N, C-alpha and C positions, 0 to 999 in steps of 0.2 A: 298958881300960874297956869296959863293956858298952854295946851299942847300944839298950838298952831305952828310953833317953830319946826315941828317934825313933818309938816304937810306943805305941799305946794298946790294951790288951787289954780287950775288952768292947765293947759297942755304942756307935755314935756318937750324940752328942746329937741330939735331934729337929731342932734349928735348924741343924745343920751340913749344908752342901751336899754332894751326892754327889761322889765322885771324890777325896776327901781320904783315905779309908781309915782314919779314926780319927785323922787327924793334925790337931793344933790349932796353927794358925799363930800364935795369940796366946799360947801357953803360955810359961812362963818359960824352959823348956829351949830352945824354938825360938828365942826371942829371944836366948838366950845363945849357942847353937851354930849357928844358921843354918837355912835352908830347903833341903830336898833337892830337886834338880832332875833333869832328864833326864841331865845329864852330870856332876853334882857337887853339892856343898852350898854354897849362898851363905850367908855368915855375916852376922849382925847386929852392930851396934856396941854394945859394952857400955860405956855411959857411966860405969859404976861401976868399970870395970877400967882404970885409967890406964896408958897406955904400950903396951898390946898387946891383941890379940883372940884368941879361942880358935877354932881351926878344927875343925869337926865332921867326921863320917864322910863320905867321898866316896861317891857314889851308885852308879849302875848299872854302872860299870866296875870295881868291886871293891875299892876301897881303904877300909878300915874303921879307925876308932878312933884315928887318928893325931892327935896334939896337937902343935901347933907355935905358937910365939909369933911374932907379927909386929908390927912397930911400927905404931901407929895413925896413919892419914893425918891431915893437918892438918884442923882443924874445917871449913874451907870446902870440902874435897874430899869430905867424908862425904856420901853420896847418900841415906842413910836415917836417920831419927831413931828414937829408942827407941820401941818399940811398933809400928813399921811392918813390912809384909811385902812380899816381892819377888814380882813377876808371874811365875808358873810358866811362862808361854808366851814369855817373853823369851828370844831365842836365847842359848845358852850361850856362843857365841864372844865376845859383848860383854863377858862377865865373866871371860874366860879370863885376862887379865893380872892380875886381882885375886885369882884363886884360888891359894892357896899350894900348893906341892908336897906331894904326899901320900906316905905311906910304906906300901908294900904289907904286907898282913898275911894270915895264913892264914884260909881260909873257916871258918865256924862253924856248919855244919849247916843244918837246915831253916829256921831264922829268916832266915839270909842269903839263901836262895833266895826266900823270900816277899818280902823287901824288894826284891830285884832284880826280881821279877815285877811288883810294884806300881809300881815306877818305870817299867818298860817300858810298862805299861798307860797310865800318865799321859802318857807321851811320844806314844803312838799317838793318844790322844784329842786332844792338842794339834794333831797333824798333821791329823786329820780336820776340826777346826774351821778350820785355816788354809787348806786347799785350796779350799773354796768362796769364801772371801774373796779368794784370789788370782785365781780365775776371774773373779769380778765385776770386780776391778780391771783384769784383762787386757781384758775386754769393753769396759769404759768407756774404756780407753786406746785400743783399736782404733777405737771410734766417734768419739772425739775426733779421732783422726788423719784419718779420712775427712772429718769436718766441716771441719777446718782445710784439707784439700786442696781442697775445693770453694770455699772463700772466696778471692777474688782481689782484689787491690788494682789499680785501673785509674785512668787519667786521662781524664775526659770533657770535651771542648772543644766547646761549642755556640756557633757564631757568634762566636768569639773569647773567650768566657767559659769559663775552665777551672776544674775542681774535681776533687778526688781523692775516690774513694769505694771501698767494698767491695761486691762483687757475687757472687752464685752463678749468674749467667747463663752459658749455654754458648756463645752467639754474639752478634754485634753487634745483630741484630734483637731478641733477648730483652732485652738490656741497655737498648736504647732504649725498648722497651715498658715495662719496669720503672720507668724514670726519667720516663715520660710525655713523651718527645720524639717529636713527630709529624714525619715526613718525607714530602715530596711528589715528584712526577715530576722537577721541576727542581732538587731539592736534591741535594747531594753528600755522601756518607758514605764515610769512609776509616778503616779498611779496609772492604771490601765488606760488605754487610749479612749475607751468609751466612757470613762468616769467623768462625772460632772465637776465643775469648778466653782468654788465659793471663795469669798474674800479671805485672803491670808494663806491660801494653799501654796504648796511648793511642788513643782513639777520637775522631775529629773529625767534626763535622756543620757544613756550610756551607749556609745557606738560599739558595734561588734568589730573585732580585729582577728584576722586569720593567723594562726600559729602553726607552722610546720614543725611538729613535735616528733623528735626521735628519742624514745625512752627505752633504755636497755636494749638498743639495737632494733626496736620495732618502730617503724615510721608510720605516721598518720597526720592528717590535718584536722585541727579543731578550731572552734571559734570561742572567743572570750570577750567580755566587756571590761576586763580589768585594765588598769592604766599602766601597771608595772609588772615585771617578770614575777616578783614574789606574790603579788595578788593573783596573777594568772595561775600559778602553781597551786595556790590555796583553792581557787575556784574550780580547778580541774581535778582536785583531790590527789595530786602527786606528792608523794612523801619526799620532801626535799632535805630532811636532816641528814647530814653527812654525804649528800649527793654532789656529783660534779655537774656544774652548769656551764654551758658555753657562753652565757651572758650574765652580767652582774644582776643580782636580785633587784637592785634599785633602778635598773634600766627601764626607761619608759617605752611603752609599746605604741607606735604610731598607728594611724588608720590603715597603713599599708601592711601591718603585721610584721612578723619576723620569724626566722628559723631558730629553733632552740633544741639543743642536744642535752639530754639529762641521763646521767648514769647513777642510779640509786646505789646506796650502800648495801653490799651483800656479804654473806659469810662463805668463805672458801677455805677448804682444807688442802694443804699441800703435803704429800707424803714423799720424803726424800731421806735416803741414807738411814733407814730404819726409824725415822721420827715423823710424827704428825704435827703439823703447824696449822692452826686455824686462825685466820685473820679476817677482819672486816675491811672491805676494799670497794672502791668505785672504779677499779681499773677497767681499761677498755679491752685488754687482751689477756689471755692466760699467761703469756710471757711476762707481762707487767705484774700480774698477781704473784707469780713465782719469785720475781725479784723482790717485791715488797715483803714476801715471807722470809727473805734473807737466804735464799737458795741460789747458788751460782751454777749455771750450765756450762760444761766444758766439752770440747771436742765434739764427739758424735752424740752427746747427751740429748735427750728429747723428753717429751711428756706423753702420758697416756691419751691425751686429747691434743688436737692441733694447737700449736703455740699461738696462732693468730686468731683463734676462735674467741667468742665472748664468754667470760666466766659467769656461770649461773649461780643463783643463790643456793647454798647447800651442796655445791659440787665438790667432789674430791678429785684432785689432780695428782697423779703419781709421776714422779720424776724417774726416768729410766737412764741409769748409768751404763753407758755402752763402751766396751773395749773390743777391739778386733784386729784381724790381720788378713792378708791376702795369701792365697795358696793356689799354685798352678799344677794342674794334673793333665797327664796324657791319657787319652781314652781312644780305644780301637773303634774303627768304623766298620761294621759288618759288610762283607762283600755280598753281591747278588749272585744267584745261580741261574744259569741259562740252560734249559733242557732242549735237546735236539733228538728227534726220532731217528733211529738207525735200523733199517730193515735187515742188516747183516747180523744183528745181535738178537738172540732169543729173547722172547718176552720175559719180563721180570728181571732182566739184567740191565744195569746202568753202568756205563763206563765214563769215567772222568776224562774228558778230552783236554781240558786245561784247568789246572787247579786255581781256585780263587785266592786272593790275597786281601787281608783286612787293611783298611786305611788307618790313618792316625789323626786325632783331633786334640788340640791343646786348649784346655779350659781353665779360666781364672775364676776362683771362688773367693767369696768374702766369708770369713769365719768370725762370728760375733759372740760375745759374752754380754748378756743383759742382766744387770744386778747380780753378777756371778754365775749365771746359768748359761750353759753352752746352747747356742741356737743352731738350727739346721743350716748347713752351708747355703749361701745364696750365690747363684751363678751370675757372674758379672759380665764376662765376655768369653768368646771362644774363636779359634782359628784352625783351619784344616792344614795339617802338616803334610799328609800323604793321602792321595785319593785311593779308595779301595779298587781291587781288580776282580772282575766278574769271573766266576767259575763256569766252565762249559761242560755239560754232561750229555753223553749219548744214551738214549733210552731205546732198548731193543724192542722191535716190533715183529721179529721173526717167530713163527709158531714154534712151540717147544717140541722137542723130540718125543715120539710115542714110545720109545724103548730105551733101555740103558745103552744099547749099542749106538743109538743115535746121538748120545751125549759123549761118546768116547772121543770125539774130535776136539773137545774143549781142553783147555790148559789146566788140568787138575793138579799138576805139580806146582804151578804158579799159585793156585788157590791154597794148597797145603802150606807152601812156604810163607804165604801172607798170614794165615790163620795160626799156625803152630810152629813155624820155623822148620817144617818138614819132619817133625818128631811125632811118631805114631802114639807114643805114651804120654804126650804133653797134657798137662792139666792146668787150667787157669788158677790164679791165686785164690779165688773164692771156692774152688773145688766143684763148680757147677758144670763147667764145660771141659771136654777131654777129647783126645785123639787128634788125628791129622787135621780134621775139619771142624773141630771144636763142637761136637754134638752135645746137646744136653741129654740127660738120661731118658726123658719122656719121648723126645723125637727119635732117639736111637731105637727104643722099643717099638715105636709106631712103624718103623721101617723093617721090623723083623729081627732086630739085633737082640742079643742076650747079654746079660751082665752090664759091664761098663764099656763104653766105646773105646777107651784107651787100652783095654785089655784084649781087644780083637786084633787079628792080623791086619796089616796095612792094606792088602788087596781087598778084604771084606769092607774095610772102612771106605775105600774108594768106590766099591760097588754100591754101597748103601748111600753114598753122597750123590751118585749119579741118579739113583731112584728119587732122591729128594729133589734134584734139579728138574727131573721130568715132571714132578708134581707141582713145584713152586717156582722154578726158575732160579735165578741167582739171589732172590730176595732173602733167603735165610742167612746170606753172608753180605749184609749191607755195606760193609766197609771194604771187603776184599773180593766181592763177587765180580768186580770188573776185571780181575786177573784171568778169569776163565777165557776171555776173548783176546788175550794177548799172546 
């Protein structure tokens, strides 16, 4: 059979697109015998030929004009309907199993060569159109791979609130900036802010919270990233077992922080009534610790340390049992002495012009017994009952007489009466002083006397007293010397 049905001699119609070489895909012969491709001829289905199809001439590889009958596929397997044409750019291997075996036949001159050349030209055009499309697909595939590689799925936990997200950030700082998470000096970020991010990482942010902590009376401000009081105590290293806490352990700590009072458990020994009691307590004051030890304070009872002070670990507190009473005493107020110079009195002589009188003060004392031991009286109050009266004394400034005769005008009888009651043989109770003027033995001998002054006549005693006055004035008789001038 001739191959003329695959060729059109003459110019192609004006509406026919280039590249077909005069080939009419809609012609009756094409529909009957198939479209020639790069590797063979695809056949159309002849709905008017029941039972089999007609195979046309094989294309560029040289099989021509073979006819074979093949059973028609079932209707649901038929991929083209009458009047349709096959895509010339569809790879030939997809239809390989549908192409029937061809029978080689001898070449037929220049017409066969022309058909082969046109088939090769169409194949080259198809390849030229496919290469740019393949390059575009490859470029898009590479860009998509890079895009996918930059995208990372991470878990972000901010103060216990976790969420999953996708990010293109390279490190933790960039991720936090992208998500609008601000962190400060006291905040904790894990991993570190300069750490890189890979797919599947988890980033945790814990905000710092100020805690105004008073622990065992010592106040300070600390920062913690803990969410609860119990976690904060653990983080700060505070021993909480047996301690008093001003807030529940489970209480959550907000960003604004909180004030927390902690009193740790301490060992305190209380000494009372001859017994020692050691207790473990978190009491705030010594008074509370004493009460927890089972000791009752009564009346004036107190302790060795202030009752309102903070009990320290290992401290010993002694309870002081106090009993006492008040006592009122009258005490003398000494009088003052005023001295006035008197030129009429010999030097060394003092005369009391007005006797002084002591005052009276009434004082109230507290007498205490501490644990059975008497204490020094404690002065509580005082009041003056009588004011003291000043004593006035005249002090002689007159020069002393130069002889015994110059002293004769003095009142020697008055001096003798004051010193010995006027008795020449008088002796004091100690036996030291004797005579009218109560000489001691040494002074008597210095004045020229012999033996004991009480054994001498009264006239000799008066003469030697005058000699003593000329030497020393009235000073040898401090109490009664003033009588000489009366």
